[in-house]
SEMARTOR-706049 format. One record per residue: residue number from 1; x, y, z of N, C-alpha, C, O, CB in turn; residue in three letters. Coordinates in steps of 0.1 Angstrom, whole numbers, plus 5000, padded with zeros to 4 digits. Atoms other than C-alpha are relative to their C-alpha. Glycine has a CB too. Example, Ala and Ser with C-alpha at 12.3 -4.5 7.8 and 13.67 -1.06 7.14 Angstrom:
// SEMARTOR-706049
 num n.px n.py n.pz ca.px ca.py ca.pz c.px c.py c.pz o.px o.py o.pz cb.px cb.py cb.pz residu
   1 5009 4988 5000  5123  4955  5078 5009 5012 5000 5019 5012 5007  4990  5000  5012    ALA
   2 4991 4989 5000  5137  4989  5071 4992 5011 5008 4997 5022 5009  5004  5005  4986    SER
This chain:
// SEMARTOR-706049
 num n.px n.py n.pz ca.px ca.py ca.pz c.px c.py c.pz o.px o.py o.pz cb.px cb.py cb.pz residu
   1 5013 5004 4996  2654  9381  4796 5000 4986 5000 5003 4982 4988  4990  5007  4992    MET
   2 4999 5019 5000  2653  9338  4804 4987 4995 4999 4976 4998 5003  5004  4992  5016    ILE
   3 5011 5008 5011  2634  9317  4785 4991 4993 5009 4995 4987 5020  5007  4988  4987    ALA
   4 5012 5007 4991  2603  9303  4798 5006 4986 5006 5011 4984 5017  4985  4997  4990    GLU
   5 5000 5015 4997  2609  9268  4799 5012 4998 5015 5013 4989 5023  5007  4991  4984    GLU
   6 4989 4997 4992  2643  9284  4819 4998 5002 5015 5005 4997 5024  5007  5010  4995    GLU
   7 5003 4994 4992  2629  9301  4844 4998 4989 5014 4992 4978 5014  4990  5009  4996    ARG
   8 5003 5009 4986  2633  9290  4886 5010 4996 4998 5015 5000 5009  4988  4989  5002    GLY
   9 4989 5004 4992  2664  9277  4886 5009 5010 5002 5021 5006 5002  5005  4989  4995    ARG
  10 4991 4990 4992  2680  9313  4898 5012 5004 4993 5023 5008 4997  5004  4994  5013    GLY
  11 4988 4993 5005  2697  9320  4864 5001 5010 5000 5013 5012 5002  5002  4999  4990    LEU
  12 5001 4984 5000  2690  9355  4863 5007 5006 5015 5012 5018 5014  4982  5004  4999    ALA
  13 4993 4999 4989  2704  9356  4898 5008 5001 5003 5014 5007 5013  5000  4997  5005    THR
  14 4977 5010 4998  2738  9337  4893 4999 5011 4992 5007 5020 4996  5010  4978  4991    GLU
  15 4987 4997 5006  2738  9359  4862 5001 5015 5010 5007 5016 5021  5000  5002  4980    ALA
  16 5002 4990 4986  2733  9390  4882 5010 5007 5011 5012 5020 5011  4993  4992  5010    MET
  17 4994 5003 4993  2755  9385  4910 5016 4999 4998 5025 5000 5006  4995  4991  5002    ARG
  18 4989 4996 5013  2782  9386  4879 5001 5009 4999 5012 5013 5001  5000  4996  4988    ALA
  19 5002 4989 5010  2773  9414  4864 5004 5014 5006 5010 5024 5002  4985  4999  4994    ALA
  20 5002 4992 4989  2767  9433  4894 5018 5011 5007 5021 5023 5009  4995  4985  5012    ILE
  21 4988 4996 4994  2807  9433  4906 5013 5007 4990 5024 5013 4991  5004  4989  5006    PRO
  22 4992 4991 5009  2815  9439  4873 5001 5014 4997 5011 5020 4996  4999  4998  4991    ASP
  23 5005 4989 5004  2800  9467  4866 5011 5013 5014 5017 5022 5009  4978  4998  5001    ALA
  24 4995 4992 4992  2816  9484  4903 5014 4998 4999 5020 5006 5006  4994  4999  5012    TRP
  25 4986 5000 5001  2855  9471  4892 5002 5000 4981 5013 4999 4976  5006  4985  5008    SER
  26 4990 5000 5015  2856  9473  4852 4993 5020 4998 4999 5030 4995  4993  4981  4981    ARG
  27 5004 4990 5002  2829  9501  4851 4998 5012 5010 4990 5021 5010  4991  4996  4996    ALA
  28 5001 4984 4985  2835  9527  4882 4992 4998 4999 4992 4987 4993  5002  5018  5002    GLY
  29 5016 4996 4999  2797  9534  4886 5004 4995 5011 5013 4986 5013  4985  4994  4992    VAL
  30 5003 5001 4987  2784  9542  4924 4986 4989 5007 4983 4984 5018  4998  5014  5002    ASP
  31 5013 5010 4993  2752  9521  4920 4993 4998 4988 4991 5007 4979  4989  5007  5015    HIS
  32 5013 4998 5012  2726  9506  4896 4985 4995 5003 4977 4990 5012  5004  4990  4987    VAL
  33 5019 5001 5001  2694  9506  4886 4995 4991 4994 5001 4987 4984  4991  5009  4993    VAL
  34 5001 5011 5012  2672  9478  4875 4980 5010 5001 4974 5014 5011  5004  4974  5008    ALA
  35 5015 4993 5006  2633  9495  4859 4987 4990 4999 4978 4989 4991  5003  5005  4982    TYR
  36 5018 5008 5001  2606  9468  4874 4984 5003 4999 4978 5010 5007  4998  4995  5012    ILE
  37 5018 5000 5002  2567  9466  4863 4999 4998 5011 5009 4993 5015  4990  4991  4991    ARG
  38 5005 5006 4986  2549  9460  4898 4995 4991 4996 4994 4985 5007  4992  5006  5009    PRO
  39 5001 5014 5005  2536  9429  4880 5006 4987 4996 5002 4976 4994  4997  5002  4993    GLU
  40 4994 5010 5001  2562  9415  4877 5009 4991 5008 5020 4995 5007  5005  5002  4993    ASN
  41 4999 5002 4985  2571  9395  4907 5012 4989 5000 5015 4981 5009  4984  4994  5008    VAL
  42 4989 5011 5001  2599  9375  4895 5012 5007 5004 5020 5007 5013  5002  4993  4986    ILE
  43 4988 4988 4992  2623  9405  4891 5001 5004 5010 5010 5001 5018  5000  5011  4997    SER
  44 5005 5004 4985  2609  9415  4919 5012 4998 5017 5018 5004 5025  4992  4982  4996    LEU
  45 4989 5004 4988  2625  9390  4941 5007 4992 4995 5007 4981 5000  4996  4993  5014    ARG
  46 4988 4993 4998  2655  9390  4922 5007 5013 5004 5019 5016 5007  5002  5000  4994    VAL
  47 4989 4986 4994  2660  9425  4931 5002 4993 5012 5014 4990 5014  4992  5018  5002    ALA
  48 5004 4997 4989  2650  9420  4963 5013 4990 5007 5021 4995 5015  4984  4997  5003    GLU
  49 4989 5007 4999  2676  9388  4968 5014 5004 5000 5023 5002 5007  4998  4993  4993    LYS
  50 4984 4993 5003  2704  9407  4951 4996 5018 5012 4995 5027 5004  5004  5004  4975    LEU
  51 5000 4985 4993  2699  9442  4981 4991 5007 4992 4995 5019 4991  5016  5008  5001    GLY
  52 5003 4984 5013  2681  9464  4956 4984 5007 5009 4973 5003 5013  4993  4991  4975    PHE
  53 5011 4991 4990  2662  9492  4972 4991 5009 4994 4996 5018 4987  5008  5009  5010    SER
  54 5008 4993 5003  2631  9509  4964 5004 5014 4997 5007 5021 5007  4992  5000  5009    LEU
  55 4998 4987 4997  2639  9543  4950 4989 5009 5001 4988 5017 5010  5007  5004  4992    ARG
  56 5009 4997 4994  2610  9552  4942 4995 4997 4978 5002 4993 4970  5001  5016  5013    GLY
  57 5009 5000 5010  2580  9554  4908 5007 5005 4992 5015 5014 4994  4987  5005  5001    PRO
  58 4993 4991 5010  2592  9559  4872 4993 4995 4989 4982 4990 4991  5018  4999  5000    GLY
  59 5012 5004 5007  2581  9551  4838 5012 4992 4990 5024 4996 4986  4986  5014  4994    ARG
  60 4990 5008 5014  2593  9522  4811 5000 5013 4988 4993 5023 4990  4989  4982  4992    ALA
  61 5000 4996 5008  2601  9536  4780 4990 5001 4994 4988 5012 4990  5005  4997  4996    ARG
  62 5014 5000 5004  2565  9524  4768 4994 5005 5010 4984 4998 5014  4994  4988  4996    SER
  63 5008 4990 4994  2554  9553  4793 4991 4989 5011 4983 4994 5018  4990  5010  4987    GLY
  64 5002 5007 4986  2545  9519  4817 5008 5004 5009 5020 5005 5009  5002  4986  4999    ASP
  65 4996 4999 4983  2542  9528  4858 5013 4990 5000 5012 4979 4995  4986  4994  5013    PRO
  66 4992 5015 4994  2576  9508  4870 5011 5003 5013 5017 5013 5012  5012  4993  4985    VAL
  67 4996 4991 4990  2592  9514  4901 5021 4999 4996 5027 4994 4986  4992  4991  5019    GLY
  68 4987 4998 5007  2631  9521  4898 5008 4994 5016 5006 4996 5028  5004  5020  4994    VAL
  69 4993 5013 4985  2651  9495  4924 5013 5008 5001 5013 5018 4994  5006  4977  4994    TYR
  70 4987 4991 5004  2688  9510  4929 5006 4993 5014 5002 4992 5025  4998  5020  5000    GLU
  71 4991 5008 4988  2718  9489  4947 5013 5012 4998 5018 5018 4989  5006  4979  4997    LEU
  72 4983 4987 5005  2749  9514  4956 5006 4991 5006 5001 4982 5013  5003  5021  5007    ARG
  73 4990 5005 4999  2779  9501  4960 5007 5006 5009 5013 5015 5004  5005  4999  4991    ASN
  74 4990 4993 4990  2798  9512  4992 5010 4988 5007 5012 4987 5019  4990  5008  5013    ASP
  75 4989 5003 4997  2825  9490  4994 5008 5010 4994 5020 5010 4995  5003  4988  4997    GLY
């Protein structure tokens, strides 16, 4: 989560650009997922920049509807 006064500076995108390769190498996973509420246009934009694609609908822990976005490690 990015503090409101710090938003719009690319911090979330930069953080994820560092975290994703770490997930590939250290955790050895072949994909990562993001659960994003449809109204969260900022997170949707970050996911799009990073190459995530919509896998399908899902539910948050609260039961709210979310989109399940996936990024596969094709390398």
